TORDO-233482 format. One record per residue (C-alpha): residue number from 1; residue in one letter; y, z, x. Coordinates in nm, 3 decimals. Each point is the difference from the previous one (the first is absolute). Layout:
REM TORDO-233482
- nr; rest; y; z; x
- NUM; A; Y; Z; X;
...
This chain:
REM TORDO-233482
- nr; rest; y; z; x
- 1; M; 0.000; 0.000; 0.000;
- 2; P; 0.345; -0.086; 0.133;
- 3; G; 0.233; 0.241; 0.174;
- 4; G; 0.021; 0.377; 0.023;
- 5; R; -0.235; 0.262; 0.123;
- 6; P; -0.276; 0.201; -0.165;
- 7; L; 0.135; 0.334; -0.119;
- 8; R; -0.295; 0.225; 0.064;
- 9; R; -0.364; 0.033; 0.083;
- 10; P; -0.105; 0.328; -0.163;
- 11; R; -0.308; 0.185; 0.101;
- 12; P; -0.334; -0.052; -0.175;
- 13; V; -0.034; 0.168; -0.336;
- 14; A; -0.245; 0.284; 0.024;
- 15; S; -0.280; 0.000; -0.254;
- 16; P; -0.061; 0.319; -0.193;
- 17; G; -0.278; 0.222; 0.122;
- 18; P; -0.326; 0.025; -0.196;
- 19; D; 0.111; 0.321; -0.170;
- 20; R; 0.358; -0.099; -0.078;
- 21; G; -0.069; -0.103; -0.358;
- 22; D; -0.132; 0.347; -0.076;
- 23; R; 0.344; 0.146; 0.073;
- 24; L; 0.185; -0.241; -0.227;
- 25; G; -0.119; 0.098; -0.348;
- 26; P; -0.164; -0.240; -0.251;
- 27; A; 0.292; -0.237; -0.057;
- 28; R; 0.100; -0.020; 0.365;
- 29; R; -0.367; -0.036; 0.103;
- 30; A; -0.040; -0.297; -0.232;
- 31; L; 0.300; -0.177; 0.145;
- 32; A; -0.092; 0.086; 0.358;
- 33; A; -0.344; -0.146; -0.059;
- 34; A; 0.155; -0.318; -0.135;
- 35; A; 0.275; -0.033; 0.257;
- 36; G; -0.200; 0.112; 0.301;
- 37; C; 0.280; 0.215; 0.138;
- 38; A; 0.218; 0.293; -0.095;
- 39; R; 0.307; 0.013; 0.216;
- 40; P; 0.364; 0.032; -0.114;
- 41; A; 0.208; -0.307; -0.066;
- 42; A; 0.129; -0.157; 0.321;
- 43; C; 0.357; 0.065; 0.107;
- 44; A; 0.243; -0.238; 0.169;
- 45; P; -0.144; -0.208; 0.285;
- 46; R; 0.002; 0.143; 0.345;
- 47; R; 0.176; -0.179; 0.282;
- 48; P; -0.228; -0.227; 0.197;
- 49; G; -0.110; 0.137; 0.332;
- 50; P; -0.161; -0.146; 0.311;
- 51; G; -0.372; -0.047; -0.016;
- 52; R; -0.017; 0.042; -0.376;
- 53; R; -0.283; -0.214; -0.133;
- 54; P; -0.071; -0.149; -0.341;
- 55; R; -0.178; 0.252; -0.220;
- 56; P; -0.291; -0.046; -0.237;
- 57; A; 0.112; -0.103; -0.347;
- 58; A; -0.106; 0.214; -0.293;
- 59; G; -0.315; -0.152; -0.144;
- 60; A; -0.027; -0.095; -0.365;
- 61; A; -0.144; 0.305; -0.165;
- 62; Q; -0.220; -0.144; -0.274;
- 63; G; -0.256; -0.213; 0.175;
- 64; H; 0.217; -0.291; 0.119;
- 65; Q; -0.088; 0.030; 0.366;
- 66; D; -0.085; -0.372; 0.012;
- 67; L; 0.367; -0.076; -0.056;
- 68; V; 0.134; 0.161; 0.318;
- 69; R; -0.157; -0.234; 0.255;
- 70; D; 0.236; -0.292; -0.054;
- 71; G; 0.373; -0.042; -0.020;
- 72; P; 0.264; 0.055; 0.121;
- 73; W; 0.123; 0.176; -0.313;
- 74; L; 0.362; 0.084; -0.075;
- 75; G; 0.097; 0.273; -0.243;
- 76; L; 0.358; 0.047; -0.122;
- 77; D; 0.137; 0.295; -0.194;
- 78; I; 0.339; -0.119; -0.124;
- 79; G; 0.169; 0.299; -0.161;
- 80; G; 0.338; 0.104; -0.126;
- 81; S; 0.093; 0.219; 0.299;
- 82; R; -0.201; -0.158; 0.280;
- 83; S; -0.257; -0.269; 0.070;
- 84; R; -0.299; 0.021; 0.231;
- 85; A; -0.228; -0.261; 0.153;
- 86; R; -0.343; 0.047; 0.155;
- 87; L; -0.195; -0.274; 0.178;
- 88; V; -0.374; 0.050; 0.044;
- 89; A; -0.230; -0.221; 0.211;
- 90; G; -0.368; 0.069; -0.043;
- 91; E; -0.006; 0.377; -0.032;
- 92; L; 0.308; 0.077; 0.209;
- 93; V; 0.361; 0.057; -0.101;
- 94; V; 0.181; -0.222; 0.248;
- 95; A; 0.360; 0.032; -0.121;
- 96; E; 0.214; 0.191; -0.247;
- 97; A; 0.368; -0.027; -0.092;
- 98; E; 0.260; 0.146; -0.233;
- 99; A; 0.322; -0.127; -0.158;
- 100; P; 0.226; 0.107; -0.287;
- 101; G; -0.124; -0.043; -0.356;
- 102; A; 0.008; -0.347; -0.157;
- 103; N; -0.032; 0.049; -0.376;
- 104; A; 0.056; -0.346; -0.146;
- 105; V; 0.111; 0.142; -0.334;
- 106; A; 0.271; 0.227; 0.143;
- 107; L; 0.126; -0.218; 0.288;
- 108; S; 0.131; -0.352; 0.046;
- 109; A; -0.240; -0.274; 0.105;
- 110; A; 0.190; -0.043; 0.326;
- 111; L; -0.034; 0.368; 0.089;
- 112; V; -0.370; 0.003; -0.089;
- 113; E; -0.055; -0.306; 0.218;
- 114; G; 0.185; 0.156; 0.291;
- 115; R; -0.196; 0.322; -0.016;
- 116; L; -0.339; -0.169; -0.031;
- 117; T; 0.088; -0.227; 0.291;
- 118; A; 0.094; 0.303; 0.209;
- 119; L; -0.319; 0.184; -0.097;
- 120; L; -0.230; -0.286; 0.097;
- 121; G; 0.203; -0.075; 0.311;
- 122; R; -0.083; 0.346; 0.135;
- 123; L; -0.373; -0.068; -0.003;
- 124; D; -0.165; -0.128; 0.316;
- 125; G; -0.353; -0.129; -0.040;
- 126; P; -0.221; -0.282; -0.124;
- 127; R; 0.097; -0.200; -0.307;
- 128; P; -0.165; 0.153; -0.309;
- 129; A; -0.255; -0.187; -0.210;
- 130; V; 0.080; 0.196; -0.315;
- 131; C; 0.299; 0.214; -0.100;
- 132; C; 0.013; 0.240; -0.292;
- 133; A; 0.348; 0.121; -0.088;
- 134; G; 0.039; 0.295; -0.234;
- 135; A; 0.359; -0.049; -0.106;
- 136; A; 0.239; 0.207; -0.208;
- 137; G; 0.096; -0.196; -0.310;
- 138; A; -0.281; -0.254; 0.037;
- 139; E; -0.098; 0.060; -0.363;
- 140; V; 0.324; -0.181; -0.093;
- 141; P; -0.080; -0.376; 0.002;
- 142; E; 0.326; -0.105; 0.168;
- 143; A; -0.042; 0.258; 0.274;
- 144; K; -0.359; -0.102; 0.061;
- 145; E; 0.102; -0.365; 0.025;
- 146; L; 0.257; 0.096; 0.263;
- 147; Y; -0.255; 0.199; 0.203;
- 148; D; -0.250; -0.287; -0.022;
- 149; R; 0.258; -0.253; 0.118;
- 150; L; 0.143; 0.211; 0.283;
- 151; L; -0.332; 0.121; 0.138;
- 152; G; -0.152; -0.346; -0.031;
- 153; G; 0.283; -0.134; 0.215;
- 154; L; -0.015; 0.283; 0.252;
- 155; L; -0.381; -0.016; 0.031;
- 156; P; -0.093; -0.372; 0.004;
- 157; G; -0.373; -0.062; -0.022;
- 158; C; -0.068; 0.356; -0.115;
- 159; K; -0.150; 0.079; -0.340;
- 160; V; 0.252; 0.230; -0.169;
- 161; I; -0.083; 0.233; -0.288;
- 162; V; 0.283; 0.196; -0.165;
- 163; V; -0.074; 0.304; -0.217;
- 164; H; 0.219; 0.281; -0.126;
- 165; D; 0.042; 0.273; 0.260;
- 166; T; -0.154; 0.275; -0.213;
- 167; R; -0.335; -0.174; 0.020;
- 168; L; -0.015; 0.075; 0.371;
- 169; V; -0.041; 0.373; -0.064;
- 170; L; -0.348; -0.017; -0.150;
- 171; A; -0.106; -0.255; 0.260;
- 172; A; 0.127; 0.225; 0.281;
- 173; A; -0.198; 0.287; -0.147;
- 174; G; -0.312; -0.220; 0.001;
- 175; L; -0.021; -0.001; -0.379;
- 176; D; -0.065; -0.288; -0.236;
- 177; E; 0.092; 0.208; -0.303;
- 178; G; 0.225; 0.301; -0.056;
- 179; I; 0.364; 0.088; -0.062;
- 180; A; 0.280; -0.028; 0.257;
- 181; L; 0.314; 0.208; -0.053;
- 182; V; 0.284; -0.106; 0.227;
- 183; A; 0.340; 0.165; 0.041;
- 184; G; 0.227; -0.125; 0.274;
- 185; T; 0.331; -0.170; -0.060;
- 186; G; -0.133; -0.075; -0.348;
- 187; S; -0.305; 0.106; -0.199;
- 188; V; -0.298; -0.170; -0.158;
- 189; A; -0.364; 0.060; -0.088;
- 190; Y; -0.277; -0.256; 0.016;
- 191; G; -0.354; 0.029; -0.127;
- 192; R; -0.304; -0.220; 0.043;
- 193; A; -0.338; 0.048; -0.168;
- 194; S; -0.339; -0.161; 0.053;
- 195; G; -0.001; -0.362; -0.109;
- 196; G; 0.358; -0.047; 0.116;
- 197; R; 0.173; 0.157; -0.301;
- 198; E; 0.339; 0.118; 0.125;
- 199; A; 0.349; 0.111; -0.099;
- 200; M; 0.334; 0.103; 0.148;
- 201; V; 0.229; 0.263; -0.150;
- 202; G; 0.357; 0.046; 0.123;
- 203; G; 0.139; -0.196; 0.290;
- 204; W; 0.295; -0.123; -0.205;
- 205; G; 0.241; 0.013; 0.291;
- 206; W; 0.272; 0.248; 0.079;
- 207; L; 0.254; -0.132; -0.251;
- 208; L; -0.237; 0.032; -0.296;
- 209; G; -0.231; 0.285; 0.092;
- 210; D; -0.214; 0.095; 0.301;
- 211; D; 0.014; 0.358; -0.129;
- 212; G; -0.125; 0.244; 0.261;
- 213; G; 0.078; -0.232; 0.291;
- 214; G; 0.255; 0.067; 0.272;
- 215; A; 0.286; -0.210; -0.137;
- 216; W; -0.043; 0.148; -0.349;
- 217; L; -0.012; 0.352; 0.135;
- 218; V; 0.328; -0.042; 0.190;
- 219; R; 0.169; -0.160; -0.299;
- 220; E; -0.101; 0.290; -0.225;
- 221; A; 0.118; 0.254; 0.258;
- 222; A; 0.333; -0.183; 0.042;
- 223; R; 0.056; -0.003; -0.377;
- 224; E; -0.051; 0.376; -0.008;
- 225; V; 0.248; 0.054; 0.283;
- 226; L; 0.260; -0.228; -0.161;
- 227; R; -0.034; 0.186; -0.330;
- 228; R; 0.066; 0.328; 0.180;
- 229; L; 0.306; -0.138; 0.173;
- 230; D; 0.131; -0.155; -0.323;
- 231; A; -0.021; 0.343; -0.164;
- 232; G; 0.188; 0.163; 0.287;
- 233; D; -0.307; 0.197; 0.101;
- 234; S; -0.129; 0.067; 0.348;
- 235; P; -0.215; -0.288; 0.131;
- 236; G; -0.267; 0.254; 0.095;
- 237; I; -0.245; -0.037; 0.285;
- 238; L; -0.112; -0.340; -0.129;
- 239; G; 0.356; -0.127; -0.019;
- 240; E; 0.097; 0.136; 0.339;
- 241; R; -0.296; -0.168; 0.167;
- 242; L; 0.042; -0.328; -0.183;
- 243; L; 0.374; -0.016; 0.074;
- 244; A; -0.069; 0.070; 0.367;
- 245; A; -0.273; -0.262; 0.021;
- 246; A; 0.231; -0.257; -0.157;
- 247; G; 0.296; 0.100; 0.219;
- 248; A; 0.197; 0.062; -0.320;
- 249; A; 0.268; 0.262; -0.068;
- 250; D; 0.013; -0.028; -0.380;
- 251; R; -0.155; -0.163; -0.305;
- 252; H; 0.190; -0.326; 0.045;
- 253; Q; -0.116; -0.045; 0.356;
- 254; L; -0.357; 0.090; -0.096;
- 255; A; -0.008; -0.254; -0.283;
- 256; G; 0.158; -0.263; 0.223;
- 257; H; -0.250; 0.058; 0.278;
- 258; L; -0.298; -0.031; -0.235;
- 259; H; 0.132; -0.318; -0.162;
- 260; R; 0.024; -0.159; 0.343;
- 261; L; -0.373; 0.054; 0.059;
- 262; R; -0.122; -0.342; -0.107;
- 263; E; -0.368; 0.051; 0.079;
- 264; P; -0.224; 0.254; -0.173;
- 265; R; -0.147; 0.107; 0.333;
- 266; R; 0.344; 0.130; 0.100;
- 267; W; 0.010; 0.217; -0.311;
- 268; A; -0.352; 0.124; 0.072;
- 269; A; 0.102; 0.092; 0.355;
- 270; L; 0.204; 0.286; -0.151;
- 271; A; -0.299; 0.146; -0.186;
- 272; P; -0.077; 0.268; 0.264;
- 273; V; 0.334; 0.162; -0.090;
- 274; V; -0.130; 0.073; -0.351;
- 275; F; -0.319; 0.161; 0.129;
- 276; E; 0.194; 0.207; 0.253;
- 277; A; 0.224; 0.134; -0.278;
- 278; A; -0.276; 0.064; -0.254;
- 279; P; -0.103; 0.352; 0.116;
- 280; A; 0.357; 0.127; -0.053;
- 281; D; 0.128; -0.228; -0.277;
- 282; E; -0.158; 0.007; -0.346;
- 283; A; 0.123; -0.345; -0.094;
- 284; A; -0.144; -0.154; 0.316;
- 285; A; -0.331; 0.172; -0.069;
- 286; A; 0.010; -0.133; -0.356;
- 287; V; 0.048; -0.356; 0.128;
- 288; V; -0.305; 0.038; 0.226;
- 289; D; -0.204; 0.138; -0.290;
- 290; R; 0.106; -0.289; -0.224;
- 291; A; -0.104; -0.240; 0.275;
- 292; G; -0.345; 0.157; 0.006;
- 293; A; -0.027; -0.031; -0.377;
- 294; A; 0.106; -0.365; 0.008;
- 295; L; -0.255; -0.087; 0.269;
- 296; S; -0.280; 0.182; -0.181;
- 297; A; 0.085; -0.192; -0.317;
- 298; L; -0.061; -0.325; 0.189;
- 299; V; -0.356; 0.111; 0.073;
- 300; D; -0.052; 0.098; -0.363;
- 301; G; 0.116; -0.347; -0.099;
- 302; I; -0.252; -0.167; 0.230;
- 303; R; -0.282; 0.219; -0.130;
- 304; A; 0.084; -0.104; -0.356;
- 305; R; 0.023; -0.370; 0.091;
- 306; V; -0.295; -0.041; 0.233;
- 307; G; -0.234; 0.270; -0.127;
- 308; I; -0.079; 0.171; 0.331;
- 309; E; 0.087; 0.350; 0.120;
- 310; G; 0.009; -0.071; 0.369;
- 311; P; -0.029; 0.050; 0.286;
- 312; V; 0.377; 0.035; 0.021;
- 313; V; 0.149; -0.087; 0.340;
- 314; L; 0.349; 0.130; 0.085;
- 315; A; 0.213; -0.228; 0.215;
- 316; G; 0.357; -0.085; 0.094;
- 317; G; 0.233; 0.155; 0.254;
- 318; L; 0.175; 0.231; -0.245;
- 319; L; -0.313; 0.136; -0.164;
- 320; L; -0.189; 0.053; 0.324;
- 321; K; 0.290; 0.148; 0.199;
- 322; Q; 0.153; 0.236; -0.259;
- 323; P; -0.236; 0.290; -0.078;
- 324; A; 0.212; 0.117; -0.295;
- 325; L; -0.041; -0.335; -0.174;
- 326; E; -0.372; -0.012; 0.069;
- 327; A; -0.031; 0.355; -0.137;
- 328; A; 0.186; -0.102; -0.316;
- 329; V; -0.245; -0.288; -0.048;
- 330; R; -0.307; 0.215; 0.066;
- 331; L; 0.131; 0.260; -0.244;
- 332; R; -0.062; -0.259; -0.270;
- 333; L; -0.292; -0.201; 0.140;
- 334; G; -0.190; 0.282; 0.169;
- 335; E; -0.153; -0.002; 0.347;
- 336; G; -0.211; -0.311; -0.061;
- 337; P; 0.244; -0.256; 0.145;
- 338; V; -0.040; -0.075; 0.369;
- 339; R; 0.255; -0.113; 0.255;
- 340; L; -0.020; -0.350; 0.144;
- 341; Q; -0.157; 0.026; 0.344;
- 342; E; 0.081; -0.343; 0.143;
- 343; P; 0.331; -0.187; -0.018;
- 344; P; 0.010; -0.260; -0.279;
- 345; V; 0.015; -0.280; 0.257;
- 346; A; -0.365; 0.082; 0.077;
- 347; G; -0.074; -0.092; -0.360;
- 348; A; 0.175; -0.333; 0.050;
- 349; V; -0.230; -0.074; 0.293;
- 350; R; -0.305; 0.090; -0.208;
- 351; L; 0.114; -0.234; -0.279;
- 352; A; 0.065; -0.276; 0.255;
- 353; R; -0.360; 0.030; 0.114;
- 354; L; -0.122; -0.020; -0.357;
- 355; A; 0.233; -0.291; -0.075;
- 356; R; -0.169; -0.205; 0.272;
- 357; F; -0.296; -0.015; -0.238;
- 358; G; 0.202; -0.048; -0.318;
- 359; A; -0.055; 0.357; -0.116;
- 360; V; 0.366; 0.086; -0.071;
- 361; D; 0.202; -0.111; -0.300;
- 362; Q; 0.370; -0.061; 0.053;
- 363; L; 0.153; 0.250; -0.241;
């Protein structure tokens, strides 16, 4: 692939010991058995270092070992806040890269093209035979057409499959059926049952919904602070922290700052402020609790539509990195849900392998 340098070569993923499932409980044991591993979701890539070698790729967990001996395979996770690429040759990860998010529904075509070009330009390795891109907004026909066109031009001669990004979660967990609950910049749930029956609930985008996601959470917190300031009340801990984060001295500057944030990921970047204030500010705590309720309702909607109870896989930067939000979700869903153990881009690679044999529908 042209230009750039590989971003990292992480160490091999350790397999769980023979007794690990016994420490996970029934629900976690079931998922660990399916996924073949039980480690926390990966964090940001490490800097490349001298002598770092390609690492073994995570194998497909449900008997698809015949699919890993060909390639190269390219997986793309194109999200709202960031995008990730992983190139696998044989059974080795040979290159990985990151770039800002490229949601084709929220951004201009020119900006999406620039960010995808930058992402692929940072990979260094053999040309892929098959690419699977899990892309935010790909369920919208116009957005999917744009992804198809751009990736087809950037990857000539490569078979490109575009699916919605939520589908990567179950694939990364090694599951062919289950429920994925994702809360990052936005929020959505996706469920897939045996026979291919599936449904999505939520994922409307930050202007219409995405309740429980990072952009929504900041908007709700900002509305509370502005109401306080309109009434002449103290901004409270939540207001003080939000004003400081925005570099604002009053309500007018706060509103102006937020209106200048044109991308939802920039709203979501302020979400940690709400969680920091929650222990000492009742309104901030209430916003977090409402977020948990909204996310749990997405799962309930999938259960009603698809007719399965789980397993439920929790994913997304906000949900996995904010314990208070995860606790609010588990308060309603119980301890059954499990955290995603591999980054979603690993699911894209798995689907790329399957797509080589025509086993993936473009949804």
